Wavefront OBJ file of the C-alpha trace (Angstrom):
o trace
v 163.590 2.517 72.315
v 162.476 2.750 68.611
v 162.006 6.157 67.140
v 160.362 6.692 63.849
v 162.542 9.447 62.369
v 160.546 9.605 59.147
v 157.252 10.330 60.837
v 155.492 13.280 59.293
v 158.688 14.284 57.515
v 158.503 15.775 53.882
v 158.102 13.001 51.413
v 157.994 12.921 47.552
v 157.479 10.061 45.175
v 157.709 9.170 41.436
v 153.833 9.450 41.290
v 150.657 8.293 42.807
v 147.910 5.960 41.701
v 145.184 8.583 42.535
v 144.895 11.930 44.037
v 144.351 10.616 47.478
v 147.315 8.205 47.433
v 150.110 10.782 47.816
v 153.619 10.363 49.201
v 152.863 12.093 52.523
v 150.617 9.239 53.470
v 153.738 6.960 53.445
v 155.069 8.774 56.609
v 151.954 9.754 58.618
v 152.195 6.724 60.978
v 148.903 5.260 60.155
v 149.306 1.551 59.488
v 146.495 -0.578 58.159
v 144.348 2.283 57.200
v 143.223 1.999 53.695
v 142.557 5.700 53.421
v 146.059 6.568 54.464
v 148.551 5.026 52.075
v 150.955 5.925 49.212
v 150.140 3.883 46.128
v 152.342 4.090 43.084
v 151.058 4.166 39.577
v 150.329 0.809 37.906
v 153.351 0.960 35.696
v 156.768 2.506 35.402
v 159.586 3.079 37.837
v 158.459 3.866 41.495
v 160.406 5.556 44.166
v 159.677 7.333 47.442
v 162.040 9.950 49.114
v 161.714 11.154 52.609
v 163.641 14.184 53.798
v 164.678 13.248 57.362
v 165.785 16.908 58.042
v 168.855 15.841 59.961
v 171.358 13.165 60.215
v 170.480 9.980 62.161
v 172.301 6.649 62.768
v 169.771 4.196 61.268
v 169.904 0.667 62.565
v 166.744 -0.612 60.858
v 164.022 0.047 58.320
v 160.381 -1.172 58.437
v 157.933 -0.862 55.571
v 154.409 -2.056 55.339
v 152.967 -3.220 51.979
v 149.617 -4.135 50.657
v 148.246 -6.215 47.822
v 145.040 -5.272 46.070
l 1 2 3 4 5 6 7 8 9 10 11 12 13 14 15 16 17 18 19 20 21 22 23 24 25 26 27 28 29 30 31 32 33 34 35 36 37 38 39 40 41 42 43 44 45 46 47 48 49 50 51 52 53 54 55 56 57 58 59 60 61 62 63 64 65 66 67 68
């Protein structure tokens, strides 16, 4: 069984491309929905941090990316 331990956990990022592309969208569980995504600014360093609020044995990591 796969469990998304990041789902709806607090997330912060280096920035966002717009006011609607915030870090919390990266962990809301909605995949393929253009209105629910974190988009980093066009330039500079980019990072995303998720507070899992606990300890977990992580055996894998998935991310979904897009291309404008």
